[in-house]
C-alpha positions in Angstrom: -25.0 9.9 -16.8 -23.3 9.7 -13.4 -20.2 8.2 -15.0 -20.0 11.0 -17.6 -20.2 13.7 -14.9 -17.6 11.9 -12.8 -15.2 11.6 -15.7 -15.7 15.3 -16.6 -15.0 16.3 -13.0 -11.9 14.2 -12.8 -10.6 15.6 -16.1 -11.2 19.2 -15.0 -9.7 18.6 -11.6 -6.7 16.9 -13.3 -6.1 19.8 -15.7 -5.5 22.1 -12.7 -2.5 19.9 -11.8 -0.9 19.6 -15.2 1.1 22.7 -14.8 1.7 22.0 -11.1 5.2 22.5 -9.8 6.1 20.4 -6.8 9.5 21.0 -5.2 11.4 19.4 -2.4 14.4 20.6 -0.5 15.9 20.9 2.9 19.1 20.6 4.8 21.1 18.1 6.9 23.6 19.2 9.4 26.1 17.6 11.9 28.6 19.4 14.1 31.0 18.0 16.6 33.9 19.6 18.6 35.8 20.1 21.8 34.3 22.9 24.1 37.5 23.3 26.2 40.6 22.7 24.1 43.0 24.4 26.5 42.0 22.2 29.5 42.9 18.5 29.5 39.3 17.5 30.0 37.6 16.1 26.8 34.5 18.2 27.0 32.7 17.8 23.7 29.6 19.0 22.0 27.7 17.5 19.1 24.5 18.4 17.3 22.4 17.0 14.5 19.7 18.7 12.4 17.4 17.4 9.7 15.1 19.9 7.9 13.1 18.6 4.9 10.7 20.8 3.0 8.1 20.3 0.3 6.2 22.9 -1.6 3.8 23.5 -4.4 3.9 26.4 -6.9 0.4 27.7 -7.5 1.7 30.3 -10.0 5.0 31.8 -11.0 4.6 34.3 -8.2 2.9 32.3 -5.4 4.0 29.1 -3.5 2.8 27.2 -0.5 4.6 24.5 1.4 5.5 22.9 4.7 8.9 22.6 6.4 9.8 20.1 9.2 12.8 20.4 11.5 14.3 17.8 13.8 17.1 18.8 16.2 19.3 16.8 18.6 22.2 18.3 20.6 24.5 17.0 23.3 27.1 19.0 25.3 29.5 17.8 28.1 29.3 20.4 30.9 31.8 18.5 33.2 33.5 15.2 32.7 30.5 13.6 34.6 27.6 15.8 33.5 26.1 16.3 30.1 23.3 18.4 28.7 20.9 16.9 26.1 18.3 18.7 24.0 16.0 17.5 21.3 13.2 19.2 19.5 11.0 19.3 16.4 9.2 22.0 14.5 6.6 22.2 11.7 6.0 25.3 9.7 3.4 25.7 6.9 4.3 28.7 4.8 3.3 30.9 1.8 5.7 32.8 -0.4 5.0 35.6 -2.9 7.3 37.2 -5.4 6.6 40.9 -5.5 9.6 42.3 -7.5 11.6 40.9 -10.4 15.0 42.0 -11.7 15.6 40.0 -14.9 16.4 36.5 -13.7 16.3 37.5 -10.0 13.2 37.9 -7.8 12.5 39.3 -4.3 10.2 37.0 -2.3 8.2 37.6 0.8 7.4 34.7 3.1 5.0 34.1 6.0 4.9 31.0 8.1 2.9 29.6 11.0 5.5 27.7 13.0 5.0 25.4 16.0 6.9 22.6 17.7 8.2 21.1 20.8 11.3 19.9 22.6 12.9 18.6 25.6 16.1 19.6 27.5 17.8 17.9 30.3 21.0 18.2 32.4 22.3 15.0 33.9 19.3 12.9 35.1 16.9 15.9 35.1 14.6 16.5 32.1 
């Protein structure tokens, strides 16, 4: 009897995920350049960002997910001094489609974002 109830619960629970829509996305970025091209000093800047995202469509009009962001930036302030920054963020979110125009939709989104980071100039952090 216990096995039959367990199999029925797993089957009912599994049917809820048959129409599930899981999606992944995100972005990857890198920039680099010279901050003072007119001066002979080679003062440069570079930054890197990585932002993966995964979500789950509960219905055609409602989605939930989570986004992660990782950032790293370096800038030369003088030939001997540089500024470094790094950080991270995590944002669970919910989206709702409230207006449709044919193949286009207008979505509203709410997120609860939090994160941390560190900034330093020279040897000071």
